[in-house]
N, C-alpha and C positions, 0 to 999 in steps of 0.2 A: 256332025254323019251320029246321029244317035245310034250307041252301040257298047254292049255290054263286050269286055274280054273278058275271059276266065287264063289270065297268066300264072306256069306254073314258076316257082323259084326253085332253087338247088336245096337240095336235102343235108348237103353238109359242104362239097368246094363249092366257091363261090363262081369258080370258072364253069361248074355244070350251069351255067343259064344262054339261050340263044340270044341271037344277034337281032333276031324279032322282037323280045321279049322286051329286048333292054330298050330299041326302038319303041314300042307300044307304049312302057312305062313311061319316057320321055314327053309321048304326046296326046297322051288322055288328059282331058279335064281335072280329074281326081284319081285318087288310087284307094280303094278300098282293103285295109290289110287287117289282119286276125289281130297282131300285138305290134302296134306300130313303133315299138321300142326296136323290136327283134327285126322289123321289112326296114328299119331307118337306117341299121348297119349294112344291109344289103344296097337300100339307095345312095346312101352316102360311098360307098365303097365305087358306085360306077358312078358317080357325081349325078343322079337323078334328083332334081328339085322339084317335081310333082308334086301336090298336094297331096296327103291322106288325112284319112276318116278311119277311125275303128270299127271292123264288122266281123263280129265275133258269135260264137253260141249263144252269149248271155245278152245281145242287145239284136241279133237279126229277126228276131220276130218282130221288134219292134219300127226298125228301120228299113225293112225292104218298100213299102209302098213307097216312102219316101224318096227311096232311089230311083225307083221307078219313075216317078212322076220329074225328076230331075233329067234325068235320059231322055223322056220323053219331051221334056222341055227343050233338047238340042245338045246337052251334054253326052261326050263320051266317057267310059267308065272302063278303069283295068280292078280287077278284083285277085287280091293275092292272098295266100297261107301263110303261115311262119315256114312253110317247106314242103315242097310237092305240089302236086295241081290240088287247087280247091275243090270242093265238097268230093274228094274221095278220102273220108274218115275225119274230115273236115268243113267248115262254113262254107257254103256255096249253093247247095240244092235249092234253098229256097227262096234265093234270091233269081239262081238261072231259071227255076220253073215261073214264076213272076214274070219274069221278063219276055219269057217265052209264050205266055197267056197274053201279055198285053202287045204282041206281035212286035216286040223289039227285037232286033236282031243279037244274035250271042256268037259269039267267034271262041273256040276255047285252042289256044297253042297248043303243040305238042312239045312234051318236056317232062323234067324230071317226078318219078312216082317209083318213091320206095321198094315198092312189092314187085317190080318188073325185073331189076339187077338180084334180087332176093330169089326169085322163083329160078331165072336164067342158072345162079350161082349153085345152087340146093343139089344139080344134077338129078333132080325128080321128074317126071314126066311132066311136059308144060304144053301138051297139045289140047290139053281139056283139066281147066282148074276152074274152083271158087274162090271167089276172095269174099272171106268172112268179114274181113277188119277188126275190129275189136268184139269180144265176145260179151254177154251180157254178165255185167259184174255179178249179181248175185239171182236177182228174179229170171226164170228161165234160162238160166245156163246150164243146169242137169236136164233139162229138157233138150235145149240144144245140141249138148253133146253126146247126147243119146241118137239123137238123129244123124247127126255129122259122123258117127263110128260107124256108119252104113254106107258112107260115100264113098263111091269108087274113081272119083277124080282129083286130081292133088289139090290140098288147101292151104289157104294163104291169110295168116293172121297178123295183129300187130299186135302188140304188146307192150308196158312200160317195165322198166326193170327191175320195179321192188315186186311185180305178180308176174313175173316169168316163171319163179318156181312154182307158185300155186297152178298156173296151167300146164307146165310140165307135168305136174303131179295128176290133174285132172286128164293129161292125154294117157298116160301110162294106164289109171285105173280105167276109161271109158275105150280109147283107141287099143290099148294094149300094150305092152312091154316093148315088143318087138316091132313096132311100128316104124319107121324108118322116118324121119325127118332132120331140118335143119333149122338152125338160128343163125339170120346175120344181123348182126349190130353194128352202128357207127358206119352206114355205108356210104364210102366216098369219104370218108373222114381218116384223119392221121391212123386212128386205130381199127380201124374196120377190120371185121373178122367173119368166117363161116363156122361153125361146128356141125357138123354131119355126123349120124350113128343113128341107132334105135331112140324110142323116148326114153328109156333107161340110161343107156349111155350118156345121152345128151342133160339129161336130168342131173347126174352125176358130175359131170363138168361142170356145170353152173352151180351146183350145190357147194362145191369145192371153192371156187372161184365167181364169186359172187357179180353179175353182171352191172354193166355200166350203158348208157347210150339209148338211141332210141332200137328197136329191136321189131324183125319180123320173121314169124316163125313160119315154114314152108312145112305141110306135114302128107305123106304119101296117102293116098287115096285107099282102099281095102281093096285087097287084092285077091 
């Protein structure tokens, strides 16, 4: 059956994978993995012997057409990222779009995505929210922050630990020191924590205690 499966993988605890995801990873012809070394640990844990090949941001532009051709020839493929749902701040969009345009069936399984537990844990309004992912590192960052300062719905950002302090400084500068926000890190892992407060309070916390691990920032909208 010609098909592309988008398969979410655990963002921390290896138990956070569905029975269906394991079933799909076992039955497809091959698995596209963001990092075969990282995904290899997950597959080994669940005794999945399906062949893998790399599919990441550095090669996806070159490999998409070949993958589409293999699926059209009859292959069934699963796409996974290092953690979470592919195409959410991870490779996957280009291949999904190409398959849709080629008339190939795409089936995205429900599963782990870091921003959902972070949003719920934040205690901030979640009836409407903007998922921003990673802010532009340099070009366009200031312009984007000025626009976001006026957004009234809750906003969600991904950030690396070594850039968190810089980003929190920018939130204080553009959103105001009193803007409520929360920082969740290491979601579903042993050292998981969520720090809530004003932008200034959370900045002071992580200035004294440098962060580690994967980070999701949830910021209240303009009230």
